[in-house]
C-alpha positions in Angstrom: 0.0 0.0 0.0 1.4 3.4 -0.9 0.2 6.4 1.1 0.1 9.9 -0.3 0.8 13.5 0.7 2.1 14.0 4.3 0.7 10.6 5.6 2.7 7.9 7.3 1.6 4.2 7.6 2.8 2.4 10.7 2.6 -1.1 12.1 2.3 -0.6 15.9 4.4 -2.6 18.3 2.8 -5.6 20.0 0.9 -4.4 23.0 2.2 -5.6 26.3 -0.2 -6.2 29.2 2.4 -6.0 31.8 5.4 -3.7 32.2 9.0 -4.9 32.6 8.7 -4.4 36.3 5.6 -6.6 36.5 2.9 -3.9 36.7 -0.3 -5.1 35.1 -1.8 -2.5 32.8 -5.5 -1.9 32.4 -7.0 -2.9 29.1 -7.4 0.8 28.1 -3.8 1.5 28.8 -2.5 -1.6 27.1 -4.5 -0.8 23.9 -2.7 2.5 23.2 0.6 1.7 21.5 2.9 4.6 21.1 5.7 3.0 19.0 5.9 1.3 15.7 7.6 0.7 12.4 7.1 2.9 9.3 5.7 0.8 6.5 5.0 3.5 3.9 5.4 7.3 3.6 3.6 9.8 1.4 5.4 11.9 -1.3 5.4 15.0 0.9 7.0 13.3 4.0 10.5 14.7 4.5 11.9 13.3 7.7 10.9 9.6 7.6 11.5 6.5 5.5 10.3 2.9 5.4 11.7 0.9 8.2 12.2 3.8 10.7 11.2 3.0 14.3 9.1 5.9 15.7 7.2 7.3 18.6 3.8 8.8 17.8 0.8 10.4 19.3 -1.8 7.6 19.4 -4.9 9.9 19.6 -4.1 11.1 16.0 -4.2 7.6 14.5 -6.6 6.4 11.8 -6.9 2.7 12.0 -6.8 0.8 8.7 -7.1 -2.9 8.0 -5.6 -4.1 4.7 -5.3 -7.8 3.8 -6.1 -8.8 7.4 -3.3 -6.7 8.8 -4.1 -3.7 11.0 -2.1 -0.5 10.4 -2.2 3.0 11.8 -2.0 6.1 9.6 -0.9 9.5 10.8 0.0 12.9 9.4 3.8 13.4 9.6 3.3 16.0 12.3 2.0 13.4 14.7 5.3 11.5 14.7 7.3 12.7 17.7 10.6 11.0 17.3 12.7 8.4 15.4 14.4 5.8 17.5 17.8 4.5 16.6 17.9 0.8 17.1 
């Protein structure tokens, strides 16, 4: 799937129900991923490329399901940071 304009398509990280220290998260907290991998970028996106690992603002996500895979789409401005892995 190729997105257009300033949009970024992301596969969110798997959602953990417990933290590393063993704290159990409520279902609402566990369902809000804030990190993921960039799958596709629009032609007006300047700072990101496919494969970048990013932190994003989850409230700006548009959920998309394509070929039984769930993605999140954001405007580039909702991406807060790239993470070097």
